N, C-alpha and C positions, 0 to 999 in steps of 0.2 A: 504493499499499501504506499502511496505517495503521500507524504505529510503535507499539510496545506502550508508551506513556507514558500516564500516567492523565490527562494533559492534552495536547491537541492543538489546533492551528489547525483551526476549521471552516468560516472564511469571511475571505476578505479582499475589500475593496470599495474602490472608489474614492469620495473624497469631495470634491466641488468647493468649494473654499474662497472667501471673500468677494472676494479678489483674481484669482479666475480660475484659480489654480493648483489642482493635484490633490495630495491627500494620501490615502495608503493606510492605511485602518484596519482592524484585526484583531479577530476574536471567537475566544476561547479556551473551550474546554469541559473543566470540571474534574469529574473522577469523583467518586462519594461515599466513595470509599476514601482520598480525599487530606485530610489533615488541616492540612498547612502549604503555603502559597504565600508564596514569598519572592523578590522581583524580583532579589536579588542571586545566585541561583541558577537553572541552566539546567532547564526551558525558560522559565521565567517571565522570564528577563532579556530575552527578545524584546519583552515588553509596552512599549509607546509610549503617550504622551499620547493620550487618546481611545479608546483600546481597551477592549474589554468583555471581562471573565472571566464566563463563565456555569456557575455551580454546579447540576450535576444534582440535579433533584428527586429527595427520597428521605431515608432515614434517613443522619445523620452522627452521629460521635461528639463531635468538638470541630472548630474552624477558626481557624488562625492565619494572619493576612495581614500581610506585612511588606515594608517598604522599597520601596513603589510610589510614583511621583511623576507627576502628571499636569501639566497647565497650567489656568491660570485659567479658559479657555473650553473646554478638552479634558480634563475629568476622566477618570480611569480608573474605569470602572464594574464593581462587583461586583454581579450579580444571580442570581436563581433561573431556573431553566430547565425547562421541561417539567414541572411540578408543583411541589410545596411542598418547601423545604429545611426538614427537622426536625432539631432537635437536642435530644438527651436524654442527661445527661452527668452522671457522678458526679465530674467534674473542677471546678476552681475558676473556670471560665468558661465560656461557650458559644461565643462569638466573641471573638478577641483580635485588636486591629488596632494595630500598631507602626510608628512612623516612616513615616507615609505622609502624602502631602500631596497635594492636590487629586483627591479621589476622592468616589464616591458608593456607599454600601451600599444598596440598594433591594429589595424584595420585590415588585415590579412585573413581574415576568417570565413571569407566566401569569395570563391574563385571569379564571381561575376562582377565583384567591385574591387577595383584597384584601390579605391579610398573606402574601405568597409565601415569607416566610421565618418559621419557627416555632421559636424555643428554648422547648421544652415544660417543660424541668426542668433546673436546675443544683444540685447537690445541696450544692456546697462553695463556690460563688461568686457572680459576677455574670453576667448574660445576656451584656451585651457590655461590653468594657473597650476603651477608645480612649485611647492614651496613647503613650509614647516620643516626645514631640514631634510628634506629629500635628497637622495644622493643615488648615483650608480644605476641611471634608468636609460631606455631608449624608447622613444616616442617615433611611430613611423605610420604610413599609410592613411593619414587623417585629412580629411578637407575642411578646412574651416573658412567661413566668410561672413562678410555682414557683421562685423563686432564694433562696438563703440570703442573698443581700446583696442590691445594688442591682439594678435592671432594666438601667440602663445608666450607666458610668461614661464621663464625656467630660473627660479633665483629664490633665495631666503633672505629677507632684510634683517639685520640686527635690530634686537630692542633691549630694554632695560633689564631683561631677565638675563642677558649677557650669554645665553646658551648658544647662540648662533654668531657670536662675533668671531673675528678672524681668528683668534687664539684658540677657540674652541670649536669651530665646525669649519671643515672643508668639504664642498661638493666635487665628487669624485666623478668621472666617467659619464658625461652627459653626451646621449647620442640623439641627435635629431635628424630624420632624414626620410626622404620619399613623401613628405607631405605638401599638399595645395593650400595656401594661404591666399585670400583675396578680398579686397575692400574692406580694410581695416580703419579704424579711426587713429590708431597711433602706429607702433611698430608691427610689421609682420612677425618676426621673433625677436625676443627680448630675453637675452640670455646673460646672466651674471648682472650684478650691481654695477650702476653707472657712478656710485659713489666711492670709487676705489680709495680714494684719500680720507674718506671717513665722513660723517656728519655729526655735527654738535648738537645733542636734544638734551632735555632736563630729565634726568633719573633721580628720583627721590629728592626733587628740587635743587639738584646741582648739573651745571652744565658739563655734560659727558660727551667725548668723542667716540663714536661707535664706529668701528672698521668692520666691513662688511667681509663674508666669507670669500676666498678665492675659489676658483674653478679650476681642477686639475684634470686634463682628459676630456678634450671637448671635440666632438666631431659634428659638424653641420654641413649635411650635403644631399644632392639630388632633390632638393625642395624648388618647389615654384612659387613666387610670391609676386603679385601683381596688385597694384593700385593699393598700396600702403599709403595711410595718412602720413605717417612720419617715415623713419628709416624702414628700409626693407628687411634687412637682417642686422642687428644690433648684438656685438659681443664684447663683455665688459669684464675685468677682473678675472680673465681666463690666463693665468700666469704661466702655463706649461703645458706641453702637449696638446695644443689647439689646433685645429684645422678646419677651415671654412672653405669648402670646393664644389664644384660641380652644381652649382645652384642657378637658377635662372631666375632674375629679378626684372620685373617688367614695370614701368610706370609709377616708380616710387615717389614719395613725398608729397601726394596730392593737396594735403593741407598747407602746404607751403609754411610750416612752423618754423621758424629761425632757430638753428641750433640742432634741430632733429631731421636734417635733409640730407639722406645719401642711400645709395643703393645697398652698399655693405659698409658698417663702420666696426673698425676694430678699437673698441675703446680703451680708457685708462686702464693699466695695470695687465692688460694683455699680451701675449706673445703668440700670435696665431700666423700660420702660414694660410696665405689667401690666394687660392689658384683655381683656374679653369672654371671660373664663373662667368656667366653671360647677363650683361646689365644694360637695358636699353631703354630709352624714352622716359628716363625719370627726371623729375624737377631738380633732385638734389645731385651732390658730387657723385661721382659713380664709386670709388672707394675712398673712405676716410680712415686714417691711420693715428690714434691717439695712444698707440700702445708703448710698451715697455723698450721695443726695439729688439733687433734679432728676428723679426717678421721677414719673411719672403713673399713678394707680392708679384705673381707669375702667370703667365697663360691666361689673362683675363680678356674677356672682348667687351668693351665698353663703348656704347654708340649713344651719341647726342644727348651727354650727361647736361642737364640745365637748359636744354635748347627750347623746351616748353615752359620755362619759368620766366615769367616777366613782372618782376617786382616793381613797385612803386619808386623803390630806392634803385636807381639804375647802376649803382655802383656795387651791388651785392654781387659777390663772386661764385660761380659754381665750375669746379675743375674735373678732369676726367679721374685723376689720383691726387689726393692732398695728402702730405705727410707732415705731422706737427711733433713738438717736442714736450706735450703735455706731461707725459709720464715716462719719457724715454730715458733710459738708464746711460750714464755716461760711457762714453768708448764703445758702445755696442754699435751696431750696424742695421741700416736698412738695405733690403736688395729689391731692386724693381726691375724685372727683366721680362722679356717676352710678351709684353702685353700689346693689345692693339685698341687704339684710342682713337675713335672717330667723331669729329664735330662735337667737341666739348664747348659748353658756352664762354668759357674763359681760357683757363691755361690747360694744356695736355696733362702735364705733371707739374704740380706746385710743392715744392721741397722747402720746408722752414725750420728743419731741424740744424742746431748748432751744436749740441751737446754730443752728438753721436759722430763716430768716425769711421771712415774707410768705408763711406757708403757708395753703393752702386747702381747707377741708372743706365741701363745696356740693353740693346736688341729689342726696344719698343718701336712699333710702329704708330706715330702721332699725325693725323691728317686734320687738317682745317680747324686749328684751335681759333675759338671767336675773339680772343683777344689781340689777335694779330694786328689788324688795323688800328686799334686803338693805342698798342705800343707804338706802331711804326708812323703814325701821324703826329708823334712829338708830343703826346698828352703825359708822357711819364720820362723817366731817365732811361727806359728800357727800350729794346728794338723790338721789331715784329717776330724775330727769332726766338726771342725769350719767352714767347707765349706756348712755344712747343713744351720746353723745359725751364719752368721758371725758378731760379734760386735767388730770392729776394736778399738774402744776407751773403755777403761774400765770405764769411767766417765758415759756411757750411762746407764739410769736407767730403766731396763726392766726386766720383769718378764718371764721367759721363762718356760712354762709348758705343758707336755704331748703331745707334737709333735712326730710324727712317722718318725724315720730317718732311712733310709737304703741303701745299696749300689745298689740294683736291686729291681724288683718290686715283686720277686717271694714270699718272705715272707709276703706281704702286701694283698695277695689273693684277687686282683682286678679280676673283670669280665672280660670279652674278649674286652669290649670297653676300657679297660684300667685304668678306674677310679672309677667306682662304685664297690662296696663292695660284696664279696662273703660270704656266711653265716657262714664261720669259719675263717673270716679275725680278726687278733688281734686287728683292730682299732674299732672294735664295742664295744659301751660302755665303750671307755677308753679315752674319751674327758676331757678336764679340764672345769667343769661346774661352779666354783664358780664364781657368779655374771654374769653368762653368759645370754645375751638378745637376741641373735640371735635364732629365733623361726623358721626358715625353712631352707632347703638346697639348693643345685644348682637347683634340680628340683623344687624347690617350694614345697616339701613336707615338713612336720610337723618335726622340729627337738626339742626334740628328739622324735623317734617313739618307743623305747623300754625303758628299765630301766633308760638308761642315753644317753648322745650325744655321736655320733661316731666321730672320728678324719677324717679330710679330708673334701672335698665339698660335697661329697655325702653321705647321711645318709643312712643306711641299715634299711629297714622297717620289723621288726620283724611281724608285722599282716600279711604281705605278705607271709612270711614263715610260718606262724602259722598255727594253726588248723582249723581256720575257713574258709579260702580260698581255692581254687583250684590251684591258681598259686603260684609258689613257686619263691622266690628271685626277684631280678630286671631282666627283659628282655635284650637281648644283641640286638642291632641294628646295621646293616652295610650294605654297607659302609655309612660313616656319616662324610662329604657331600655325597649325592647321586645324580647320573645323571639319571639312568633308573630303575634299578631293587633294591628294598629296601627289605631287609631279617631280619624278627624278628625272633629270637630264644628265647623260653621260656618254663620253666619246669611246668608240672601240677603234681598232687597228685593222680588224677583218671582220668578216661573217662569222658571229660565233654566238652560240646560245648564253644568256646571262641570267641568273637565278637571283631573286630578291626576296629576302626575309625579313620581317619585322618581329622584333623580341620586346617584351618587357624588360625593364632594368633588372628584375630577377633572372632573366635569360630565357624566359616562356616564350615559344614561338607562338605568334597569334594570328600571322599573316604571311602569305608566301606566294610568289608569282614567278612565272617563267617567261622569259621574253624570247621568243623563237629566231632563228639566224635573220640577220639583217645585213644591208650593206652596211660597210665600214663608214665612220664618221659620228656625227651627232645623233643620239637615240634618247627617245622620251618614254618614260613609262608612267602610267597614272594609276594610283591605288584609292579605291574608296576606303576611307578610315572613319566613316560616320560611325560605325558601332564600337569603335575603341572607347575606353574609358579615359577620362582626363588624366593626363601624366606625360611622363618622359618616356620614349622609346628609343631603341637602337635599331638601326636599318643596316641590313648587309648586301652588297653586290657582289655576286660570285661568277667568274668566268675561268672555268678551267681549274688550275690551282691559285688563282690569284682573288684574294676578297679585300673589299674596301668596306670600311665601317663608319657610319656616323651617327647623330641623335637628331631627333626633332621633338616638337612640344605638340600634343593633342589637347584642344581645349574646346569647351563647349561654346 
C-alpha cells in the first residue's frame, strides 16, 4: 500500500562499489504539490548520499530545498521526472536552495526536454537562489526567463552570525552549465559576492567589516544568456581554479544601469580564465576584468559591444575588453590573446592596470573600434590607432605583439560568419607564438593547425583545405542562432558524398543527413531544426576520413 505522502520511495537498488561492497541507493518521487523538501524533516530525512529526488513533471508554484548533504563522489540528485518541471510564480524566487552540500540540480530527467526544469516567470525576484552556506554543487539543463532580478544567484552573503564570513566558510566547486537564461531584470548569472573587500555593517551596535566567502573551483560553461538587464555573467570573489568558457551571451545590459554593464565580468577577488565565449549585440563592455590578475582572456568572439548603447552622456565608454587594477595583485600579469573583437563602441582593448607586470596583449583581431575617429580628429592626446589597444597610462607594463588592426573587415578576409578565416586571410600563420600555451581555438580545434598559429579566435585549418581532404576551408553556417531552417555552405574539391550529423552537447545524435555526390565547388545543405529543443548543438560534416565540426544555437 502506498502511504498518502506527497513523496515516497519508488525504487531501491543495490549499487556495487569499487571495493566490492554493496550500498543501497534510493529514488524518491516528489509530487507537484510539494513546495518544500527539507532533509531535517520526515520523510526527507531518509535521503542518503547518492540518492535521487525526482520532481514530477508539471506546474509548480515554488520549490525550496534545504539541508541535504551528499558526498564528493555521491551527490544527492534533484531531477525532473516524466516531463518538464514548470515554475511560474509571483514569489521572490522560483527555486531556493539553502544549506546543501554535494548535490546536483539537473533538468536531464526527460529525454524529450533539453531543459527539463523551466522557470518561466518570477514576478518579484530571482529564478534560482543558492545560498545558506551551500557548497559543492552542479546546476545544469535549466531554462530560466522573465525574472525581476537575476537568473541564478550562487553565493552566501556574510552576516553578524559570522558563520559565513571569509575566515569561517569557503564555497567550493560551483559548476553551472548548459542552462538557458533570458530576459532578467538584473544579471543572468550572479556568482560570488561583489563585495570582495568587505562591507561595514553594525553588529551588536558596533561597526564591523564583514568579508564574504571566497569561491574555489568555479566552472561556468555552455550557458546561453540573452537579454539580461545587467551583466550577462558576473563571477566575483572566485580566487582560484575558476573558468568561464563556451558561453553565449547576447543582448546584455538592456537596463543600461551604470556599473552593471558587461557581457562577462570577472569581478574583484577573482582569478578566472575566460575563453571561447561568444558575446554579441550587448550594450555593455564585452568582457570586463576587475580580478586578481593571472587571468588569461583568450579565444573570445566579441561583436558590436556597446554599439546599441546611446546614453544621454555621450562620453560614456564601452570597450571590447576592459582590464582594471581594482583588485589586481602586484607583479602578477594579464594575458589577452587570440580574441576577435568586431565593432566595439569605443576601444577594442582598454588596459588601465599599472600594478601588474609582464602583461601580454597579442594575436588579437580588432576591427573598427568606434573611438578611432574621435581620437584621430584631435579631440584627445591620442591617435586613431590608440582606439584598437588603449594604454592610457604610460606606466603600464604591456608587451603588445602581432595584433591585426583594421578599420573594416574586408582586408581580414573573414568567411561569411564574420570571424572564421578564409584561406587567403593575412592573419594565417601570423600570431605571436613566443611562449604560447594556448593549444586550441574557439571551436576547440588544435592551435596551431598549420606552420604557425593564426591571429584571432578561430584557427584556419590547412589540413581541411589541403590535398588529403575533399572539404575545403571552414563551412559557413547561418542563421546562427536559428529557429527553423539551418543552412550549411561548404566547398568540395571533387564529387563526393558528404554526411552531416547534429549532436547535443552531450554527444547524442539528433539529426543526420547525406548529401549525394555533386560537382565540386560551393555546396549548400539545408536542415529543418524546428523540432530541436532550445540549446547549443554541435554539427559535423564528414567526407571520407575528413571531419569538420562547429557549433550553432537553436532558439525558439
